[in-house]
C-alpha positions as a Markdown table, in Angstrom:
| # | Residue | x | y | z |
|---|---|---|---|---|
| 1 | Met | -7.1 | -2.1 | 5.8 |
| 2 | Val | -6.8 | 0.6 | 2.3 |
| 3 | Leu | -2.7 | 0.9 | 1.8 |
| 4 | Ala | -4.0 | 3.8 | -0.4 |
| 5 | Arg | -6.9 | 4.7 | -3.1 |
| 6 | Gly | -7.1 | 5.5 | -6.3 |
| 7 | Glu | -6.9 | 9.4 | -8.0 |
| 8 | Ala | -8.4 | 9.0 | -10.9 |
| 9 | Thr | -10.6 | 5.9 | -10.9 |
| 10 | Gly | -11.7 | 5.8 | -6.4 |
| 11 | His | -10.7 | 2.2 | -6.2 |
| 12 | Ala | -8.0 | 1.2 | -3.3 |
| 13 | His | -4.9 | -1.4 | -2.9 |
| 14 | Val | -6.2 | -2.9 | 0.7 |
| 15 | Ile | -4.5 | -5.7 | 2.3 |
| 16 | Val | -6.5 | -8.5 | 3.9 |
| 17 | Gly | -5.2 | -10.9 | 5.8 |
| 18 | Pro | -6.3 | -13.1 | 9.5 |
| 19 | Asp | -3.3 | -11.0 | 12.0 |
| 20 | Thr | -2.5 | -8.2 | 9.4 |
| 21 | Val | -1.5 | -4.8 | 11.2 |
| 22 | Leu | -1.1 | -2.1 | 9.8 |
| 23 | Leu | 1.1 | 0.5 | 11.5 |
| 24 | Ala | 1.1 | 4.4 | 10.4 |
| 25 | Asp | 3.3 | 7.3 | 11.8 |
| 26 | Arg | 1.6 | 9.9 | 12.8 |
| 27 | Asp | 4.1 | 12.1 | 12.5 |
| 28 | Asp | 5.0 | 11.4 | 9.2 |
| 29 | Val | 2.3 | 9.9 | 5.9 |
| 30 | Asp | 4.8 | 8.6 | 4.0 |
| 31 | Arg | 6.1 | 6.4 | 7.2 |
| 32 | Leu | 4.1 | 3.0 | 6.3 |
| 33 | Phe | 4.5 | -0.5 | 7.7 |
| 34 | Val | 2.8 | -4.2 | 7.9 |
| 35 | Lys | 3.8 | -6.6 | 9.8 |
| 36 | Ile | 2.4 | -10.6 | 8.2 |
| 37 | Ile | 2.0 | -13.0 | 11.2 |
| 38 | Thr | 0.9 | -16.1 | 8.8 |
| 39 | Arg | 0.3 | -14.6 | 5.0 |
| 40 | Ala | -1.6 | -11.2 | 3.6 |
| 41 | Arg | -2.9 | -10.7 | -0.1 |
| 42 | Val | -3.6 | -7.5 | -1.9 |
| 43 | Val | -6.5 | -6.3 | -3.1 |
| 44 | His | -7.9 | -4.2 | -6.4 |
| 45 | Glu | -10.4 | -4.2 | -8.2 |
| 46 | Glu | -8.7 | -3.7 | -11.6 |
| 47 | His | -6.0 | -6.0 | -11.1 |
| 48 | Gly | -4.9 | -9.7 | -10.3 |
| 49 | Thr | -4.7 | -10.4 | -6.1 |
| 50 | Ile | -0.7 | -10.2 | -4.3 |
| 51 | Thr | -0.7 | -13.2 | -2.6 |
| 52 | Ile | 2.1 | -11.3 | 0.8 |
| 53 | Pro | 3.6 | -13.8 | 3.3 |
| 54 | Ala | 4.5 | -13.3 | 6.3 |
| 55 | Gly | 7.7 | -10.9 | 7.0 |
| 56 | Ser | 7.6 | -6.5 | 8.4 |
| 57 | Tyr | 7.0 | -4.4 | 4.9 |
| 58 | Arg | 7.4 | -0.6 | 4.3 |
| 59 | Ile | 5.0 | 0.5 | 2.2 |
| 60 | Val | 6.2 | 2.8 | -0.6 |
| 61 | Arg | 4.5 | 4.7 | -2.7 |
| 62 | Gln | 6.0 | 5.0 | -6.9 |
| 63 | Arg | 6.8 | 8.5 | -8.1 |
| 64 | Glu | 7.8 | 9.3 | -11.1 |
| 65 | Tyr | 9.8 | 12.8 | -12.0 |
| 66 | Leu | 9.0 | 15.3 | -14.0 |
| 67 | Pro | 11.5 | 17.8 | -14.5 |
| 68 | Gly | 12.6 | 19.5 | -11.4 |
| 69 | Ala | 10.0 | 17.3 | -9.0 |
| 70 | Tyr | 8.1 | 13.9 | -8.0 |
| 71 | Arg | 5.1 | 12.9 | -7.6 |
| 72 | Tyr | 2.9 | 10.2 | -6.5 |
| 73 | Val | 1.5 | 7.8 | -9.5 |
| 74 | Ala | -1.7 | 8.7 | -9.6 |
| 75 | Asp | -3.8 | 4.9 | -9.8 |
């Protein structure tokens, strides 16, 4: 399941696991959640794999401040 795609490189942050559920709000694309029953991993081509323990998580895209505004960080 793709959590985020890199705008600059096209690489994706992908979460994989045997019992992982991705939940999204159809009315608000910034509200993304994942429920992990046992364990999962976040995989990306340009950095190491991150192991995620069981739990419920909200996925938040990193933002950076520009004078007068915020923008999502480009990967």
